[in-house]
C-alpha positions, 0 to 999 in steps of 0.5 A: 889314037889307039883303035883296037878290036878287043875280045873280052869274055864279058857278062853284064849283070844287074846290080845284086849287091846291097850298095847297087841299085836298079840302075847299076850294071856290072860288066865282068871281064877276064880282067875284072869287074867294071861298075856302070851307073845308068842315068835314066834321068838323062836318057830314059829310053837309052837306059831302058833299052840297055836294061832289056838287052842285058836281061836278054844276055845280048852283051854276053861274050860280045866283042868291043870293036873300038877302044880308045884308052882313057876315053871309051869302049864301044860294043853292041855290034854282034858282028864285031865289025863296028858296022 
């Protein structure tokens, strides 16, 4: 199991392209763009909170404190410790 602290130069942006809808978020990293489709029909409160944090710039420059290759990446902790 790969567990690593990954510092990415990240910027979350709401979809602003013709194909992107109001539930598309782009994560721009130093290695390229990741497109994230939010599913409010499955988790409306969670999606609303993510949208609020993105608009506030909360995730910009934040550390991914846990990465498991091919599975998931966790972020959102401003201390970068995962605690």
